[in-house]
C-alpha positions in Angstrom: 86.1 90.9 123.4 87.9 89.7 120.4 88.6 86.1 119.4 91.7 85.2 117.4 90.1 84.1 114.2 93.2 82.6 112.8 94.4 80.8 116.0 93.8 77.2 114.9 93.0 76.4 111.3 90.7 73.7 110.2 92.1 72.2 107.0 90.5 69.2 105.1 93.8 67.9 104.1 96.0 65.6 106.2 99.3 66.9 105.0 98.3 70.5 105.6 97.2 69.7 109.1 100.6 68.5 110.2 101.6 71.8 111.6 98.9 71.4 114.2 100.0 67.9 115.0 103.8 68.2 115.1 104.3 64.8 116.7 102.7 62.9 113.9 105.2 63.3 111.2 108.4 65.1 110.4 107.6 68.6 109.1 110.1 68.5 106.3 108.8 65.2 105.1 105.3 66.6 104.9 106.7 69.3 102.6 108.4 66.8 100.4 105.3 64.7 100.1 103.4 67.7 98.8 105.9 68.4 96.0 104.5 65.4 94.1 101.1 67.2 93.8 102.4 69.9 91.5 101.5 68.0 88.4 97.8 68.0 89.5 97.5 71.8 89.2 95.3 73.2 86.5 97.0 74.9 83.6 94.2 77.5 83.3 91.0 78.4 85.1 89.0 77.1 82.2 90.1 73.6 83.0 88.3 73.7 86.4 84.6 73.0 86.9 82.3 76.0 87.9 81.3 76.1 91.5 78.2 77.5 93.2 78.2 79.3 96.5 76.4 76.5 98.2 79.2 74.1 97.3 81.5 75.9 99.7 78.9 76.5 102.5 80.0 75.1 105.8 78.5 75.1 109.3 80.7 74.3 112.3 79.5 74.0 115.9 81.5 74.4 119.1 79.5 72.9 122.0 81.1 75.0 124.6 77.9 74.9 126.7 77.9 71.1 127.0 81.5 70.1 126.6 83.7 71.5 129.5 86.9 69.9 128.0 86.4 71.7 124.7 85.4 74.9 126.5 88.7 74.9 128.4 90.7 74.4 125.2 89.3 77.4 123.5 89.3 79.8 126.5 91.8 82.7 126.5 92.4 85.2 129.2 89.5 87.3 128.1 87.3 84.2 128.5 86.5 84.1 124.9 87.0 81.4 122.3 87.6 81.3 118.6 89.1 79.6 115.5 89.3 80.2 111.9 87.4 78.5 109.0 88.0 80.6 105.9 90.7 78.2 104.8 88.2 75.3 105.1 85.7 77.3 103.1 88.2 77.8 100.3 89.2 74.2 100.2 85.6 73.2 100.0 85.2 75.5 96.9 88.2 73.9 95.2 87.6 70.4 96.3 88.2 67.7 93.6 86.6 64.4 94.5 89.0 62.6 92.1 92.0 63.6 94.1 92.8 62.3 97.6 94.7 65.5 98.5 94.4 69.0 97.3 97.4 70.3 95.3 96.6 73.8 96.3 98.1 75.8 99.2 95.5 78.3 100.5 97.0 81.2 102.3 95.5 84.4 103.8 96.3 87.5 101.8 94.1 89.9 103.5 91.6 90.2 106.4 89.4 92.8 104.7 87.0 93.4 107.6 85.8 92.0 110.9 82.8 93.7 112.4 81.7 92.9 116.0 77.9 92.6 116.4 78.0 91.7 120.0 80.3 92.9 122.8 79.7 90.1 125.3 80.7 86.6 124.3 79.8 83.9 126.8 82.4 81.2 127.5 79.8 78.6 128.4 77.4 78.9 125.5 77.5 77.0 122.2 79.0 78.8 119.2 78.2 78.4 115.5 80.3 79.4 112.5 78.8 79.6 109.0 80.4 80.8 105.8 80.9 80.3 102.1 82.8 81.8 99.1 81.2 85.0 97.8 83.6 86.0 95.0 86.6 84.6 93.1 89.2 86.0 90.7 91.6 83.7 88.8 93.8 82.9 91.8 92.1 84.6 94.7 89.0 83.9 96.7 86.8 86.1 99.0 85.1 84.2 101.8 82.6 85.5 104.3 82.3 84.0 107.8 79.6 84.6 110.4 79.8 83.7 114.0 76.7 83.4 116.3 76.2 82.2 119.9 73.3 80.3 121.5 72.0 82.3 124.5 68.6 82.8 126.0 67.1 80.1 123.7 68.3 81.4 120.4 71.4 82.1 118.2 72.4 85.7 117.9 75.1 87.3 115.7 78.5 87.9 117.2 80.7 88.9 114.3 80.9 89.0 110.5 84.3 88.7 108.8 85.5 88.9 105.2 88.8 87.3 104.2 90.7 87.3 100.9 92.6 84.1 100.3 95.0 83.2 97.5 95.8 79.8 96.0 99.4 78.8 95.6 101.2 75.8 94.3 102.2 73.0 96.8 105.5 74.8 97.6 103.8 78.2 98.0 106.1 79.7 95.4 103.7 80.7 92.6 100.0 81.4 92.1 97.6 78.7 91.2 94.2 78.8 89.5 90.9 78.3 91.4 87.5 77.2 90.3 85.3 79.9 88.8 82.1 80.9 90.7 78.6 81.2 89.3 76.1 83.1 91.5 72.5 81.9 91.5 69.6 84.2 92.2 69.5 87.9 93.2 71.0 87.5 96.7 74.0 85.7 95.4 74.4 88.1 92.5 74.5 90.9 95.1 77.1 89.2 97.2 79.2 88.6 94.1 78.9 92.2 93.0 79.9 93.3 96.5 83.0 91.3 96.1 83.8 93.2 92.9 83.2 96.5 94.8 85.5 95.4 97.6 88.2 94.6 95.1 87.8 98.0 93.4 87.8 99.7 96.9 91.0 98.1 97.9 92.7 99.2 94.7 91.4 102.8 95.2 92.5 102.9 98.8 96.0 101.7 97.9 96.2 104.3 95.1 95.1 107.1 97.5 97.4 106.0 100.3 99.0 108.9 102.2 102.3 107.1 101.7 101.9 107.8 98.0 99.8 110.9 97.5 99.1 114.2 99.3 96.1 114.5 101.5 92.9 116.0 100.1 92.1 119.7 100.5 89.6 118.9 103.3 92.3 116.8 105.1 94.9 119.6 104.7 92.4 122.0 106.5 92.1 119.5 109.3 95.8 119.3 109.8 96.2 123.0 109.7 93.4 123.4 112.2 95.1 121.0 114.6 98.3 123.0 114.2 96.6 126.3 115.0 94.9 124.8 118.1 98.3 123.9 119.5 100.0 127.2 119.0 101.1 129.2 122.0 99.2 132.5 121.8 101.8 134.1 124.1 104.5 133.8 121.5 104.8 134.5 117.8 106.6 131.2 117.0 105.8 128.2 114.8 107.8 126.0 117.2 106.1 126.9 120.5 103.3 124.4 120.9 100.8 123.9 123.7 98.7 120.9 124.4 95.0 121.8 124.4 92.8 120.7 127.4 91.7 117.1 127.6 94.2 116.1 125.0 97.2 113.8 124.7 100.2 114.2 122.4 100.4 111.3 119.9 104.0 110.7 120.9 102.7 109.8 124.4 100.1 107.2 123.2 102.4 104.4 122.1 102.9 100.9 123.4 105.6 98.6 122.0 106.4 94.9 122.3 108.7 92.2 121.1 108.0 88.6 120.3 110.6 85.8 119.6 108.9 83.6 117.0 109.1 80.0 118.2 108.5 76.9 116.0 105.3 75.8 117.7 103.6 78.8 116.0 104.7 77.6 112.5 102.5 76.6 109.6 103.1 73.9 107.0 105.6 76.2 105.1 107.7 76.5 108.3 106.7 80.1 108.8 104.7 81.8 111.5 100.9 81.5 111.4 99.0 84.6 110.5 96.7 84.0 113.4 99.6 84.2 115.9 100.6 87.6 114.4 97.0 88.8 114.5 96.5 87.8 118.1 99.7 89.5 119.3 98.8 92.7 117.4 95.3 92.7 118.9 96.6 92.2 122.4 99.0 95.1 122.1 96.4 97.3 120.5 93.9 96.5 123.2 96.4 97.2 126.0 97.2 100.6 124.4 93.5 101.5 124.1 92.9 100.3 127.7 95.7 102.5 129.0 94.7 105.5 126.9 91.0 105.3 127.8 91.5 104.4 131.4 89.0 101.5 131.2 88.6 98.2 129.4 87.7 98.9 125.8 85.5 96.7 123.5 86.5 95.9 119.9 84.2 97.4 117.2 86.0 96.3 114.1 89.3 95.1 112.5 90.0 96.7 109.2 92.3 96.0 106.2 95.0 93.6 107.5 97.4 92.9 104.7 100.0 90.2 105.1 102.8 91.8 103.3 105.7 89.4 104.1 106.0 86.1 105.8 107.6 85.9 109.2 110.3 83.2 109.6 110.8 81.0 112.6 113.3 82.6 115.1 112.5 86.1 113.9 112.6 89.0 116.3 109.1 90.5 115.8 108.8 94.1 116.8 105.3 95.4 117.4 104.4 99.1 117.8 100.9 100.3 118.6 99.8 103.9 118.2 96.6 105.6 119.1 96.2 107.6 115.9 92.6 108.9 116.1 89.9 109.5 118.7 86.3 110.7 118.5 84.0 110.7 121.5 84.3 107.3 123.1 86.0 105.7 120.1 89.8 104.9 119.9 91.5 104.0 116.6 94.7 102.1 117.1 97.3 101.2 114.4 99.7 98.3 115.1 102.8 98.1 112.9 104.8 94.8 113.0 108.2 94.4 111.5 111.0 91.8 111.6 114.5 92.9 112.8 117.5 91.2 111.3 120.1 91.3 114.1 123.0 90.8 111.7 122.2 93.6 109.3 120.0 95.6 111.7 117.5 96.0 108.8 113.8 96.3 109.6 111.2 94.8 107.3 107.5 95.5 107.7 105.3 92.4 107.8 101.9 93.7 108.7 99.9 96.8 109.6 96.7 96.3 111.7 93.9 98.7 112.2 91.6 98.3 115.3 88.6 100.3 116.3 87.7 100.2 120.0 84.9 101.8 122.0 84.8 102.6 125.7 82.1 103.5 128.2 83.2 107.1 128.5 84.6 109.8 126.2 88.4 109.7 125.9 90.9 112.5 125.5 91.6 113.9 122.0 94.8 112.6 120.4 96.9 115.4 118.9 99.7 115.1 116.4 102.8 117.3 116.4 104.9 116.4 113.4 103.8 116.1 109.8 104.3 112.3 109.9 102.0 112.1 113.0 99.4 114.2 111.1 99.4 111.7 108.3 98.9 108.9 110.9 96.0 110.9 112.3 94.4 111.3 108.8 94.9 107.6 108.0 93.3 106.7 111.3 90.4 109.0 110.6 89.9 107.3 107.2 89.8 103.9 108.7 87.5 105.0 111.5 85.0 106.6 109.0 85.0 103.4 106.9 84.1 101.4 110.1 81.2 103.7 110.9 79.9 103.5 107.3 79.8 99.7 107.5 78.0 99.5 110.9 
């Protein structure tokens, strides 16, 4: 069971919280108020004081076990609860006591990883969130968040998440500098170095993308083996294909959806919250995995969610989920989201989500037919292997 981590953002800045309280002030007036903060931005990172990891450490409790009203507020149809705190962590890191309001706009650039540590989340037990900044660049911040739940007399881990946030000016038009980070002690040094490794890994993955370069020699063998396994032995033809036993053609493992993006899902910049997009993508991916496996799946991990383009209010958001890789009782689902311009009929990709699910029983093998589907298969296999390596 997966909680929408970006569903409601906690932001230590009155003007940035207005999107959650639309009745308080006019949305456009809030934006105008923030324009005056531009002159408070640092001209370089050297102008900002160095921060420590403990400066951004936060701990948030949700007393779902003792507060029925709060419990009802955070319940969804899976009987789970959740909210996001990486923005709050980043604002804690950049907080300037001399300023009443932060001139920075912190936005989510990437959900690097979400690993589920526990499959059952109790709706009537207290939840605790902890987290802090683990790495910074000049304008970007990596924040780690941990969620645990009180059950049977103790807190046990539920999930670990890594976010990459970026700092922008008050109008969200250009990058802004953030405070440098100084790790203290071996444990913090290791966390900081892991942040550097994560950055390098993301660059390498982007460079090796199957949308840019050919698959490796080993991957080409996998594709050819899949092709040979689907050839009709009764004919001598490259076009005659036969589905192997206990298998499903990739073309038959799709589920699509459409969302009209309403203003109640907006953020301070009058665009759709990333948490709304993430929730809708998860629900569609979960439904696809459920239909494919014939039972209710559990989420194992969310991997590499890049927010490529903002989604405007009123947009027609097209979502397409595809089972792209299976292994035993695991299902790898890719969800592609794009905005359709009804006037020009142009499609613009906004996000690509990767979800790893597990079921109680083995599932049919997914089989690609075309070259494009084979690339989806290999990409799904790559993400699945990364998930297993991190468990």
